[in-house]
PDB file of N, CA, C and O in Angstrom:
ATOM      1  N   UNK A   1       0.848  -1.189   0.000  1.00  0.00           N
ATOM      2  CA  UNK A   1       0.000   0.000   0.000  1.00  0.00           C
ATOM      3  C   UNK A   1       0.888   1.244   0.000  1.00  0.00           C
ATOM      4  O   UNK A   1       1.895   1.299   0.706  1.00  0.00           O
ATOM      5  N   UNK A   2       0.504   2.238  -0.796  1.00  0.00           N
ATOM      6  CA  UNK A   2       1.304   3.467  -0.850  1.00  0.00           C
ATOM      7  C   UNK A   2       0.968   4.377   0.319  1.00  0.00           C
ATOM      8  O   UNK A   2      -0.056   4.218   0.984  1.00  0.00           O
ATOM      9  N   UNK A   3       1.852   5.329   0.548  1.00  0.00           N
ATOM     10  CA  UNK A   3       1.611   6.310   1.602  1.00  0.00           C
ATOM     11  C   UNK A   3       0.374   7.125   1.259  1.00  0.00           C
ATOM     12  O   UNK A   3       0.043   7.306   0.087  1.00  0.00           O
ATOM     13  N   UNK A   4      -0.296   7.605   2.271  1.00  0.00           N
ATOM     14  CA  UNK A   4      -1.458   8.472   2.069  1.00  0.00           C
ATOM     15  C   UNK A   4      -1.217   9.795   2.767  1.00  0.00           C
ATOM     16  O   UNK A   4      -0.364   9.903   3.648  1.00  0.00           O
ATOM     17  N   UNK A   5      -1.978  10.796   2.363  1.00  0.00           N
ATOM     18  CA  UNK A   5      -1.909  12.111   2.990  1.00  0.00           C
ATOM     19  C   UNK A   5      -3.309  12.701   3.018  1.00  0.00           C
ATOM     20  O   UNK A   5      -4.219  12.211   2.350  1.00  0.00           O
ATOM     21  N   UNK A   6      -3.462  13.743   3.791  1.00  0.00           N
ATOM     22  CA  UNK A   6      -4.732  14.452   3.857  1.00  0.00           C
ATOM     23  C   UNK A   6      -4.693  15.653   2.931  1.00  0.00           C
ATOM     24  O   UNK A   6      -3.652  16.291   2.774  1.00  0.00           O
ATOM     25  N   UNK A   7      -5.819  15.957   2.324  1.00  0.00           N
ATOM     26  CA  UNK A   7      -5.981  17.141   1.486  1.00  0.00           C
ATOM     27  C   UNK A   7      -7.096  17.966   2.110  1.00  0.00           C
ATOM     28  O   UNK A   7      -8.212  17.478   2.291  1.00  0.00           O
ATOM     29  N   UNK A   8      -6.795  19.206   2.437  1.00  0.00           N
ATOM     30  CA  UNK A   8      -7.790  20.065   3.068  1.00  0.00           C
ATOM     31  C   UNK A   8      -8.078  21.232   2.138  1.00  0.00           C
ATOM     32  O   UNK A   8      -7.154  21.906   1.682  1.00  0.00           O
ATOM     33  N   UNK A   9      -9.362  21.478   1.850  1.00  0.00           N
ATOM     34  CA  UNK A   9      -9.750  22.602   0.992  1.00  0.00           C
ATOM     35  C   UNK A   9     -10.862  23.388   1.668  1.00  0.00           C
ATOM     36  O   UNK A   9     -11.597  22.865   2.505  1.00  0.00           O
ATOM     37  N   UNK A  10     -10.967  24.645   1.291  1.00  0.00           N
ATOM     38  CA  UNK A  10     -12.059  25.493   1.775  1.00  0.00           C
ATOM     39  C   UNK A  10     -13.031  25.693   0.627  1.00  0.00           C
ATOM     40  O   UNK A  10     -12.627  25.981  -0.500  1.00  0.00           O
ATOM     41  N   UNK A  11     -14.315  25.538   0.920  1.00  0.00           N
ATOM     42  CA  UNK A  11     -15.327  25.817  -0.083  1.00  0.00           C
ATOM     43  C   UNK A  11     -16.610  26.234   0.593  1.00  0.00           C
ATOM     44  O   UNK A  11     -16.798  26.043   1.795  1.00  0.00           O
ATOM     45  N   UNK A  12     -17.469  26.795  -0.188  1.00  0.00           N
ATOM     46  CA  UNK A  12     -18.758  27.280   0.288  1.00  0.00           C
ATOM     47  C   UNK A  12     -19.573  26.107   0.831  1.00  0.00           C
ATOM     48  O   UNK A  12     -19.632  25.049   0.205  1.00  0.00           O
ATOM     49  N   UNK A  13     -20.194  26.292   1.983  1.00  0.00           N
ATOM     50  CA  UNK A  13     -20.981  25.227   2.611  1.00  0.00           C
ATOM     51  C   UNK A  13     -22.104  24.746   1.703  1.00  0.00           C
ATOM     52  O   UNK A  13     -22.358  23.545   1.612  1.00  0.00           O
ATOM     53  N   UNK A  14     -22.777  25.674   1.034  1.00  0.00           N
ATOM     54  CA  UNK A  14     -23.880  25.289   0.137  1.00  0.00           C
ATOM     55  C   UNK A  14     -23.373  24.417  -1.012  1.00  0.00           C
ATOM     56  O   UNK A  14     -24.013  23.433  -1.384  1.00  0.00           O
ATOM     57  N   UNK A  15     -22.219  24.786  -1.568  1.00  0.00           N
ATOM     58  CA  UNK A  15     -21.630  23.976  -2.638  1.00  0.00           C
ATOM     59  C   UNK A  15     -21.311  22.576  -2.135  1.00  0.00           C
ATOM     60  O   UNK A  15     -21.620  21.590  -2.804  1.00  0.00           O
ATOM     61  N   UNK A  16     -20.695  22.483  -0.961  1.00  0.00           N
ATOM     62  CA  UNK A  16     -20.374  21.171  -0.384  1.00  0.00           C
ATOM     63  C   UNK A  16     -21.628  20.335  -0.193  1.00  0.00           C
ATOM     64  O   UNK A  16     -21.659  19.158  -0.551  1.00  0.00           O
ATOM     65  N   UNK A  17     -22.665  20.949   0.373  1.00  0.00           N
ATOM     66  CA  UNK A  17     -23.905  20.211   0.631  1.00  0.00           C
ATOM     67  C   UNK A  17     -24.561  19.735  -0.662  1.00  0.00           C
ATOM     68  O   UNK A  17     -25.021  18.596  -0.750  1.00  0.00           O
ATOM     69  N   UNK A  18     -24.601  20.609  -1.662  1.00  0.00           N
ATOM     70  CA  UNK A  18     -25.195  20.225  -2.946  1.00  0.00           C
ATOM     71  C   UNK A  18     -24.384  19.113  -3.605  1.00  0.00           C
ATOM     72  O   UNK A  18     -24.950  18.169  -4.156  1.00  0.00           O
ATOM     73  N   UNK A  19     -23.064  19.228  -3.546  1.00  0.00           N
ATOM     74  CA  UNK A  19     -22.199  18.195  -4.132  1.00  0.00           C
ATOM     75  C   UNK A  19     -22.392  16.869  -3.401  1.00  0.00           C
ATOM     76  O   UNK A  19     -22.466  15.819  -4.040  1.00  0.00           O
ATOM     77  N   UNK A  20     -22.476  16.903  -2.071  1.00  0.00           N
ATOM     78  CA  UNK A  20     -22.689  15.679  -1.306  1.00  0.00           C
ATOM     79  C   UNK A  20     -23.987  14.996  -1.720  1.00  0.00           C
ATOM     80  O   UNK A  20     -24.038  13.774  -1.852  1.00  0.00           O
ATOM     81  N   UNK A  21     -25.022  15.783  -1.922  1.00  0.00           N
ATOM     82  CA  UNK A  21     -26.316  15.229  -2.326  1.00  0.00           C
ATOM     83  C   UNK A  21     -26.231  14.560  -3.693  1.00  0.00           C
ATOM     84  O   UNK A  21     -26.705  13.438  -3.874  1.00  0.00           O
ATOM     85  N   UNK A  22     -25.624  15.254  -4.652  1.00  0.00           N
ATOM     86  CA  UNK A  22     -25.489  14.703  -6.005  1.00  0.00           C
ATOM     87  C   UNK A  22     -24.642  13.441  -5.982  1.00  0.00           C
ATOM     88  O   UNK A  22     -25.011  12.422  -6.566  1.00  0.00           O
ATOM     89  N   UNK A  23     -23.499  13.516  -5.300  1.00  0.00           N
ATOM     90  CA  UNK A  23     -22.587  12.380  -5.263  1.00  0.00           C
ATOM     91  C   UNK A  23     -23.196  11.191  -4.527  1.00  0.00           C
ATOM     92  O   UNK A  23     -22.979  10.046  -4.925  1.00  0.00           O
ATOM     93  N   UNK A  24     -23.949  11.440  -3.467  1.00  0.00           N
ATOM     94  CA  UNK A  24     -24.611  10.348  -2.746  1.00  0.00           C
ATOM     95  C   UNK A  24     -25.571   9.619  -3.681  1.00  0.00           C
ATOM     96  O   UNK A  24     -25.707   8.398  -3.610  1.00  0.00           O
ATOM     97  N   UNK A  25     -26.233  10.369  -4.554  1.00  0.00           N
ATOM     98  CA  UNK A  25     -27.123   9.753  -5.533  1.00  0.00           C
ATOM     99  C   UNK A  25     -26.377   8.879  -6.524  1.00  0.00           C
ATOM    100  O   UNK A  25     -26.970   8.004  -7.154  1.00  0.00           O
ATOM    101  N   UNK A  26     -25.086   9.110  -6.664  1.00  0.00           N
ATOM    102  CA  UNK A  26     -24.242   8.313  -7.551  1.00  0.00           C
ATOM    103  C   UNK A  26     -23.498   7.230  -6.769  1.00  0.00           C
ATOM    104  O   UNK A  26     -22.703   6.481  -7.337  1.00  0.00           O
ATOM    105  N   UNK A  27     -23.763   7.153  -5.457  1.00  0.00           N
ATOM    106  CA  UNK A  27     -23.171   6.110  -4.633  1.00  0.00           C
ATOM    107  C   UNK A  27     -21.760   6.395  -4.162  1.00  0.00           C
ATOM    108  O   UNK A  27     -21.005   5.468  -3.869  1.00  0.00           O
ATOM    109  N   UNK A  28     -21.394   7.671  -4.084  1.00  0.00           N
ATOM    110  CA  UNK A  28     -20.041   7.979  -3.596  1.00  0.00           C
ATOM    111  C   UNK A  28     -20.050   9.211  -2.720  1.00  0.00           C
ATOM    112  O   UNK A  28     -21.018   9.972  -2.700  1.00  0.00           O
ATOM    113  N   UNK A  29     -18.956   9.400  -1.992  1.00  0.00           N
ATOM    114  CA  UNK A  29     -18.798  10.585  -1.163  1.00  0.00           C
ATOM    115  C   UNK A  29     -17.864  11.581  -1.861  1.00  0.00           C
ATOM    116  O   UNK A  29     -17.318  11.296  -2.927  1.00  0.00           O
ATOM    117  N   UNK A  30     -17.696  12.726  -1.255  1.00  0.00           N
ATOM    118  CA  UNK A  30     -16.872  13.782  -1.844  1.00  0.00           C
ATOM    119  C   UNK A  30     -15.415  13.328  -1.966  1.00  0.00           C
ATOM    120  O   UNK A  30     -14.771  13.600  -2.979  1.00  0.00           O
ATOM    121  N   UNK A  31     -14.894  12.648  -0.958  1.00  0.00           N
ATOM    122  CA  UNK A  31     -13.506  12.184  -1.013  1.00  0.00           C
ATOM    123  C   UNK A  31     -13.271  11.270  -2.207  1.00  0.00           C
ATOM    124  O   UNK A  31     -12.258  11.391  -2.895  1.00  0.00           O
ATOM    125  N   UNK A  32     -14.192  10.371  -2.452  1.00  0.00           N
ATOM    126  CA  UNK A  32     -14.059   9.464  -3.594  1.00  0.00           C
ATOM    127  C   UNK A  32     -14.099  10.246  -4.901  1.00  0.00           C
ATOM    128  O   UNK A  32     -13.316   9.973  -5.811  1.00  0.00           O
ATOM    129  N   UNK A  33     -15.005  11.214  -5.001  1.00  0.00           N
ATOM    130  CA  UNK A  33     -15.102  12.026  -6.218  1.00  0.00           C
ATOM    131  C   UNK A  33     -13.813  12.811  -6.461  1.00  0.00           C
ATOM    132  O   UNK A  33     -13.362  12.930  -7.600  1.00  0.00           O
ATOM    133  N   UNK A  34     -13.225  13.341  -5.399  1.00  0.00           N
ATOM    134  CA  UNK A  34     -11.965  14.093  -5.541  1.00  0.00           C
ATOM    135  C   UNK A  34     -10.848  13.151  -5.986  1.00  0.00           C
ATOM    136  O   UNK A  34     -10.035  13.516  -6.835  1.00  0.00           O
ATOM    137  N   UNK A  35     -10.800  11.939  -5.418  1.00  0.00           N
ATOM    138  CA  UNK A  35      -9.783  10.968  -5.845  1.00  0.00           C
ATOM    139  C   UNK A  35      -9.960  10.604  -7.319  1.00  0.00           C
ATOM    140  O   UNK A  35      -8.976  10.501  -8.051  1.00  0.00           O
ATOM    141  N   UNK A  36     -11.197  10.409  -7.759  1.00  0.00           N
ATOM    142  CA  UNK A  36     -11.462  10.109  -9.171  1.00  0.00           C
ATOM    143  C   UNK A  36     -11.001  11.273 -10.043  1.00  0.00           C
ATOM    144  O   UNK A  36     -10.347  11.070 -11.066  1.00  0.00           O
ATOM    145  N   UNK A  37     -11.344  12.489  -9.635  1.00  0.00           N
ATOM    146  CA  UNK A  37     -10.943  13.681 -10.386  1.00  0.00           C
ATOM    147  C   UNK A  37      -9.418  13.753 -10.519  1.00  0.00           C
ATOM    148  O   UNK A  37      -8.896  13.936 -11.619  1.00  0.00           O
ATOM    149  N   UNK A  38      -8.709  13.610  -9.401  1.00  0.00           N
ATOM    150  CA  UNK A  38      -7.253  13.709  -9.423  1.00  0.00           C
ATOM    151  C   UNK A  38      -6.619  12.571 -10.227  1.00  0.00           C
ATOM    152  O   UNK A  38      -5.631  12.793 -10.928  1.00  0.00           O
ATOM    153  N   UNK A  39      -7.167  11.369 -10.137  1.00  0.00           N
ATOM    154  CA  UNK A  39      -6.649  10.252 -10.924  1.00  0.00           C
ATOM    155  C   UNK A  39      -6.802  10.558 -12.412  1.00  0.00           C
ATOM    156  O   UNK A  39      -5.900  10.262 -13.195  1.00  0.00           O
ATOM    157  N   UNK A  40      -7.932  11.147 -12.813  1.00  0.00           N
ATOM    158  CA  UNK A  40      -8.158  11.468 -14.216  1.00  0.00           C
ATOM    159  C   UNK A  40      -7.222  12.577 -14.678  1.00  0.00           C
ATOM    160  O   UNK A  40      -6.756  12.553 -15.817  1.00  0.00           O
ATOM    161  N   UNK A  41      -6.937  13.554 -13.810  1.00  0.00           N
ATOM    162  CA  UNK A  41      -5.966  14.608 -14.133  1.00  0.00           C
ATOM    163  C   UNK A  41      -4.611  13.982 -14.436  1.00  0.00           C
ATOM    164  O   UNK A  41      -3.959  14.341 -15.417  1.00  0.00           O
ATOM    165  N   UNK A  42      -4.191  13.051 -13.594  1.00  0.00           N
ATOM    166  CA  UNK A  42      -2.890  12.390 -13.791  1.00  0.00           C
ATOM    167  C   UNK A  42      -2.909  11.559 -15.068  1.00  0.00           C
ATOM    168  O   UNK A  42      -1.956  11.604 -15.845  1.00  0.00           O
ATOM    169  N   UNK A  43      -3.968  10.809 -15.295  1.00  0.00           N
ATOM    170  CA  UNK A  43      -4.065   9.950 -16.480  1.00  0.00           C
ATOM    171  C   UNK A  43      -4.046  10.768 -17.767  1.00  0.00           C
ATOM    172  O   UNK A  43      -3.314  10.444 -18.703  1.00  0.00           O
ATOM    173  N   UNK A  44      -4.861  11.839 -17.813  1.00  0.00           N
ATOM    174  CA  UNK A  44      -4.985  12.660 -19.027  1.00  0.00           C
ATOM    175  C   UNK A  44      -3.906  13.728 -19.141  1.00  0.00           C
ATOM    176  O   UNK A  44      -3.683  14.293 -20.212  1.00  0.00           O
ATOM    177  N   UNK A  45      -3.239  13.998 -18.015  1.00  0.00           N
ATOM    178  CA  UNK A  45      -2.261  15.105 -17.962  1.00  0.00           C
ATOM    179  C   UNK A  45      -2.939  16.434 -18.285  1.00  0.00           C
ATOM    180  O   UNK A  45      -2.318  17.336 -18.846  1.00  0.00           O
ATOM    181  N   UNK A  46      -4.197  16.544 -17.931  1.00  0.00           N
ATOM    182  CA  UNK A  46      -4.977  17.774 -18.126  1.00  0.00           C
ATOM    183  C   UNK A  46      -6.257  17.659 -17.303  1.00  0.00           C
ATOM    184  O   UNK A  46      -6.522  16.627 -16.686  1.00  0.00           O
ATOM    185  N   UNK A  47      -7.034  18.714 -17.304  1.00  0.00           N
ATOM    186  CA  UNK A  47      -8.323  18.652 -16.621  1.00  0.00           C
ATOM    187  C   UNK A  47      -9.262  17.731 -17.397  1.00  0.00           C
ATOM    188  O   UNK A  47      -9.213  17.693 -18.627  1.00  0.00           O
ATOM    189  N   UNK A  48     -10.114  16.990 -16.694  1.00  0.00           N
ATOM    190  CA  UNK A  48     -11.026  16.075 -17.384  1.00  0.00           C
ATOM    191  C   UNK A  48     -12.273  16.764 -17.943  1.00  0.00           C
ATOM    192  O   UNK A  48     -13.266  16.104 -18.249  1.00  0.00           O
ATOM    193  N   UNK A  49     -12.221  18.055 -18.069  1.00  0.00           N
ATOM    194  CA  UNK A  49     -13.302  18.833 -18.668  1.00  0.00           C
ATOM    195  C   UNK A  49     -12.677  20.090 -19.240  1.00  0.00           C
ATOM    196  O   UNK A  49     -11.544  20.438 -18.906  1.00  0.00           O
ATOM    197  N   UNK A  50     -13.407  20.762 -20.091  1.00  0.00           N
ATOM    198  CA  UNK A  50     -12.893  21.984 -20.701  1.00  0.00           C
ATOM    199  C   UNK A  50     -13.439  23.193 -19.951  1.00  0.00           C
ATOM    200  O   UNK A  50     -14.633  23.480 -20.039  1.00  0.00           O
ATOM    201  N   UNK A  51     -12.583  23.910 -19.211  1.00  0.00           N
ATOM    202  CA  UNK A  51     -13.071  25.088 -18.491  1.00  0.00           C
ATOM    203  C   UNK A  51     -13.498  26.173 -19.483  1.00  0.00           C
ATOM    204  O   UNK A  51     -12.819  26.418 -20.480  1.00  0.00           O
ATOM    205  N   UNK A  52     -14.602  26.800 -19.203  1.00  0.00           N
ATOM    206  CA  UNK A  52     -15.082  27.890 -20.045  1.00  0.00           C
ATOM    207  C   UNK A  52     -15.543  29.038 -19.157  1.00  0.00           C
ATOM    208  O   UNK A  52     -15.868  28.847 -17.985  1.00  0.00           O
ATOM    209  N   UNK A  53     -15.565  30.195 -19.721  1.00  0.00           N
ATOM    210  CA  UNK A  53     -16.057  31.356 -19.000  1.00  0.00           C
ATOM    211  C   UNK A  53     -17.565  31.424 -19.122  1.00  0.00           C
ATOM    212  O   UNK A  53     -18.161  30.809 -20.006  1.00  0.00           O
ATOM    213  N   UNK A  54     -18.164  32.168 -18.238  1.00  0.00           N
ATOM    214  CA  UNK A  54     -19.592  32.422 -18.326  1.00  0.00           C
ATOM    215  C   UNK A  54     -19.876  33.015 -19.703  1.00  0.00           C
ATOM    216  O   UNK A  54     -19.228  33.989 -20.085  1.00  0.00           O
ATOM    217  N   UNK A  55     -20.826  32.460 -20.461  1.00  0.00           N
ATOM    218  CA  UNK A  55     -21.078  32.949 -21.825  1.00  0.00           C
ATOM    219  C   UNK A  55     -21.471  34.423 -21.875  1.00  0.00           C
ATOM    220  O   UNK A  55     -21.351  35.056 -22.924  1.00  0.00           O
ATOM    221  N   UNK A  56     -21.935  34.972 -20.767  1.00  0.00           N
ATOM    222  CA  UNK A  56     -22.281  36.387 -20.757  1.00  0.00           C
ATOM    223  C   UNK A  56     -21.064  37.242 -21.079  1.00  0.00           C
ATOM    224  O   UNK A  56     -21.189  38.307 -21.683  1.00  0.00           O
ATOM    225  N   UNK A  57     -19.881  36.773 -20.674  1.00  0.00           N
ATOM    226  CA  UNK A  57     -18.663  37.561 -20.841  1.00  0.00           C
ATOM    227  C   UNK A  57     -17.903  37.216 -22.124  1.00  0.00           C
ATOM    228  O   UNK A  57     -16.682  37.365 -22.178  1.00  0.00           O
ATOM    229  N   UNK A  58     -18.620  36.756 -23.160  1.00  0.00           N
ATOM    230  CA  UNK A  58     -17.930  36.496 -24.424  1.00  0.00           C
ATOM    231  C   UNK A  58     -17.509  37.819 -25.049  1.00  0.00           C
ATOM    232  O   UNK A  58     -17.984  38.878 -24.638  1.00  0.00           O
ATOM    233  N   UNK A  59     -16.629  37.768 -26.030  1.00  0.00           N
ATOM    234  CA  UNK A  59     -16.038  38.996 -26.579  1.00  0.00           C
ATOM    235  C   UNK A  59     -17.081  39.921 -27.196  1.00  0.00           C
ATOM    236  O   UNK A  59     -16.950  41.140 -27.090  1.00  0.00           O
ATOM    237  N   UNK A  60     -18.115  39.373 -27.840  1.00  0.00           N
ATOM    238  CA  UNK A  60     -19.155  40.216 -28.447  1.00  0.00           C
ATOM    239  C   UNK A  60     -19.932  40.980 -27.376  1.00  0.00           C
ATOM    240  O   UNK A  60     -20.195  42.173 -27.530  1.00  0.00           O
ATOM    241  N   UNK A  61     -20.299  40.293 -26.288  1.00  0.00           N
ATOM    242  CA  UNK A  61     -21.035  40.974 -25.217  1.00  0.00           C
ATOM    243  C   UNK A  61     -20.169  42.027 -24.534  1.00  0.00           C
ATOM    244  O   UNK A  61     -20.649  43.122 -24.239  1.00  0.00           O
ATOM    245  N   UNK A  62     -18.915  41.714 -24.281  1.00  0.00           N
ATOM    246  CA  UNK A  62     -18.017  42.667 -23.626  1.00  0.00           C
ATOM    247  C   UNK A  62     -17.862  43.911 -24.504  1.00  0.00           C
ATOM    248  O   UNK A  62     -17.899  45.033 -23.998  1.00  0.00           O
ATOM    249  N   UNK A  63     -17.691  43.722 -25.811  1.00  0.00           N
ATOM    250  CA  UNK A  63     -17.568  44.865 -26.728  1.00  0.00           C
ATOM    251  C   UNK A  63     -18.843  45.698 -26.706  1.00  0.00           C
ATOM    252  O   UNK A  63     -18.780  46.928 -26.679  1.00  0.00           O
ATOM    253  N   UNK A  64     -19.998  45.039 -26.717  1.00  0.00           N
ATOM    254  CA  UNK A  64     -21.277  45.766 -26.675  1.00  0.00           C
ATOM    255  C   UNK A  64     -21.420  46.539 -25.364  1.00  0.00           C
ATOM    256  O   UNK A  64     -21.835  47.697 -25.367  1.00  0.00           O
ATOM    257  N   UNK A  65     -21.080  45.903 -24.253  1.00  0.00           N
ATOM    258  CA  UNK A  65     -21.182  46.581 -22.953  1.00  0.00           C
ATOM    259  C   UNK A  65     -20.271  47.806 -22.887  1.00  0.00           C
ATOM    260  O   UNK A  65     -20.663  48.844 -22.352  1.00  0.00           O
ATOM    261  N   UNK A  66     -19.052  47.687 -23.432  1.00  0.00           N
ATOM    262  CA  UNK A  66     -18.140  48.835 -23.451  1.00  0.00           C
ATOM    263  C   UNK A  66     -18.715  49.971 -24.284  1.00  0.00           C
ATOM    264  O   UNK A  66     -18.624  51.134 -23.892  1.00  0.00           O
ATOM    265  N   UNK A  67     -19.315  49.640 -25.448  1.00  0.00           N
ATOM    266  CA  UNK A  67     -19.913  50.666 -26.308  1.00  0.00           C
ATOM    267  C   UNK A  67     -21.073  51.353 -25.600  1.00  0.00           C
ATOM    268  O   UNK A  67     -21.178  52.580 -25.618  1.00  0.00           O
ATOM    269  N   UNK A  68     -21.941  50.565 -24.980  1.00  0.00           N
ATOM    270  CA  UNK A  68     -23.093  51.132 -24.269  1.00  0.00           C
ATOM    271  C   UNK A  68     -22.622  52.026 -23.128  1.00  0.00           C
ATOM    272  O   UNK A  68     -23.180  53.103 -22.913  1.00  0.00           O
ATOM    273  N   UNK A  69     -21.608  51.593 -22.400  1.00  0.00           N
ATOM    274  CA  UNK A  69     -21.076  52.395 -21.300  1.00  0.00           C
ATOM    275  C   UNK A  69     -20.480  53.699 -21.817  1.00  0.00           C
ATOM    276  O   UNK A  69     -20.718  54.760 -21.241  1.00  0.00           O
ATOM    277  N   UNK A  70     -19.709  53.626 -22.896  1.00  0.00           N
ATOM    278  CA  UNK A  70     -19.132  54.843 -23.485  1.00  0.00           C
ATOM    279  C   UNK A  70     -20.226  55.785 -23.983  1.00  0.00           C
ATOM    280  O   UNK A  70     -20.140  56.997 -23.787  1.00  0.00           O
ATOM    281  N   UNK A  71     -21.258  55.227 -24.627  1.00  0.00           N
ATOM    282  CA  UNK A  71     -22.383  56.045 -25.088  1.00  0.00           C
ATOM    283  C   UNK A  71     -23.080  56.724 -23.907  1.00  0.00           C
ATOM    284  O   UNK A  71     -23.399  57.911 -23.970  1.00  0.00           O
ATOM    285  N   UNK A  72     -23.312  55.976 -22.844  1.00  0.00           N
ATOM    286  CA  UNK A  72     -23.985  56.538 -21.666  1.00  0.00           C
ATOM    287  C   UNK A  72     -23.148  57.656 -21.052  1.00  0.00           C
ATOM    288  O   UNK A  72     -23.683  58.690 -20.653  1.00  0.00           O
ATOM    289  N   UNK A  73     -21.840  57.448 -20.976  1.00  0.00           N
ATOM    290  CA  UNK A  73     -20.962  58.488 -20.419  1.00  0.00           C
ATOM    291  C   UNK A  73     -20.965  59.738 -21.284  1.00  0.00           C
ATOM    292  O   UNK A  73     -20.805  60.850 -20.781  1.00  0.00           O
ATOM    293  N   UNK A  74     -21.150  59.549 -22.600  1.00  0.00           N
ATOM    294  CA  UNK A  74     -21.168  60.686 -23.524  1.00  0.00           C
ATOM    295  C   UNK A  74     -22.570  61.270 -23.681  1.00  0.00           C
ATOM    296  O   UNK A  74     -22.754  62.239 -24.418  1.00  0.00           O
ATOM    297  N   UNK A  75     -23.564  60.693 -22.996  1.00  0.00           N
ATOM    298  CA  UNK A  75     -24.925  61.208 -23.074  1.00  0.00           C
ATOM    299  C   UNK A  75     -25.691  60.719 -24.289  1.00  0.00           C
ATOM    300  O   UNK A  75     -26.786  61.215 -24.557  1.00  0.00           O
ATOM    301  N   UNK A  76     -25.157  59.771 -25.025  1.00  0.00           N
ATOM    302  CA  UNK A  76     -25.850  59.232 -26.197  1.00  0.00           C
ATOM    303  C   UNK A  76     -26.748  58.071 -25.769  1.00  0.00           C
ATOM    304  O   UNK A  76     -26.404  57.281 -24.890  1.00  0.00           O
ATOM    305  N   UNK A  77     -27.913  57.996 -26.423  1.00  0.00           N
ATOM    306  CA  UNK A  77     -28.812  56.873 -26.178  1.00  0.00           C
ATOM    307  C   UNK A  77     -29.531  56.934 -24.845  1.00  0.00           C
ATOM    308  O   UNK A  77     -30.060  55.926 -24.377  1.00  0.00           O
ATOM    309  N   UNK A  78     -29.556  58.118 -24.226  1.00  0.00           N
ATOM    310  CA  UNK A  78     -30.216  58.275 -22.930  1.00  0.00           C
ATOM    311  C   UNK A  78     -31.530  59.011 -23.160  1.00  0.00           C
ATOM    312  O   UNK A  78     -31.547  60.100 -23.734  1.00  0.00           O
ATOM    313  N   UNK A  79     -32.612  58.422 -22.718  1.00  0.00           N
ATOM    314  CA  UNK A  79     -33.925  59.046 -22.848  1.00  0.00           C
ATOM    315  C   UNK A  79     -34.511  59.260 -21.462  1.00  0.00           C
ATOM    316  O   UNK A  79     -34.381  58.414 -20.577  1.00  0.00           O
ATOM    317  N   UNK A  80     -35.150  60.391 -21.292  1.00  0.00           N
ATOM    318  CA  UNK A  80     -35.806  60.667 -20.037  1.00  0.00           C
ATOM    319  C   UNK A  80     -37.262  60.231 -20.146  1.00  0.00           C
ATOM    320  O   UNK A  80     -37.920  60.526 -21.144  1.00  0.00           O
ATOM    321  N   UNK A  81     -37.763  59.552 -19.159  1.00  0.00           N
ATOM    322  CA  UNK A  81     -39.161  59.112 -19.176  1.00  0.00           C
ATOM    323  C   UNK A  81     -39.675  59.077 -17.755  1.00  0.00           C
ATOM    324  O   UNK A  81     -38.909  59.062 -16.791  1.00  0.00           O
ATOM    325  N   UNK A  82     -41.002  59.064 -17.649  1.00  0.00           N
ATOM    326  CA  UNK A  82     -41.629  59.005 -16.332  1.00  0.00           C
ATOM    327  C   UNK A  82     -41.449  57.613 -15.741  1.00  0.00           C
ATOM    328  O   UNK A  82     -41.409  56.618 -16.464  1.00  0.00           O
ATOM    329  N   UNK A  83     -41.341  57.558 -14.421  1.00  0.00           N
ATOM    330  CA  UNK A  83     -41.228  56.284 -13.751  1.00  0.00           C
ATOM    331  C   UNK A  83     -42.579  55.575 -13.788  1.00  0.00           C
ATOM    332  O   UNK A  83     -43.623  56.225 -13.831  1.00  0.00           O
ATOM    333  N   UNK A  84     -42.558  54.266 -13.771  1.00  0.00           N
ATOM    334  CA  UNK A  84     -43.813  53.509 -13.751  1.00  0.00           C
ATOM    335  C   UNK A  84     -44.601  53.902 -12.514  1.00  0.00           C
ATOM    336  O   UNK A  84     -44.049  54.019 -11.420  1.00  0.00           O
ATOM    337  N   UNK A  85     -45.891  54.104 -12.702  1.00  0.00           N
ATOM    338  CA  UNK A  85     -46.760  54.470 -11.587  1.00  0.00           C
ATOM    339  C   UNK A  85     -46.723  55.956 -11.268  1.00  0.00           C
ATOM    340  O   UNK A  85     -47.483  56.415 -10.414  1.00  0.00           O
ATOM    341  N   UNK A  86     -45.866  56.716 -11.926  1.00  0.00           N
ATOM    342  CA  UNK A  86     -45.773  58.141 -11.686  1.00  0.00           C
ATOM    343  C   UNK A  86     -46.673  58.854 -12.689  1.00  0.00           C
ATOM    344  O   UNK A  86     -46.598  58.592 -13.890  1.00  0.00           O
ATOM    345  N   UNK A  87     -47.508  59.739 -12.210  1.00  0.00           N
ATOM    346  CA  UNK A  87     -48.416  60.456 -13.098  1.00  0.00           C
ATOM    347  C   UNK A  87     -47.732  61.664 -13.685  1.00  0.00           C
ATOM    348  O   UNK A  87     -46.902  62.304 -13.039  1.00  0.00           O
ATOM    349  N   UNK A  88     -48.097  61.975 -14.948  1.00  0.00           N
ATOM    350  CA  UNK A  88     -47.517  63.147 -15.628  1.00  0.00           C
ATOM    351  C   UNK A  88     -48.199  64.413 -15.228  1.00  0.00           C
ATOM    352  O   UNK A  88     -47.836  65.488 -15.705  1.00  0.00           O
TER     353      UNK A  88
END
């Protein structure tokens, strides 16, 4: 048997609880899932999934947000209107 060690990580309690629930439904605990993950990292020599950014922050959206912000700062595209429920 090889030597063993402890791995300690900090994570959000809600994330841990949700992960425990999902993993229990698959018949395993968090420690087993972490061991599987790390074994796959070693086997593949990479992450076993492709990390991606939130699609909201894709280059087209970021460019649009910058344009809208610049327009707003320059006073373009700003319309004044009554608030909902406010009488004229």
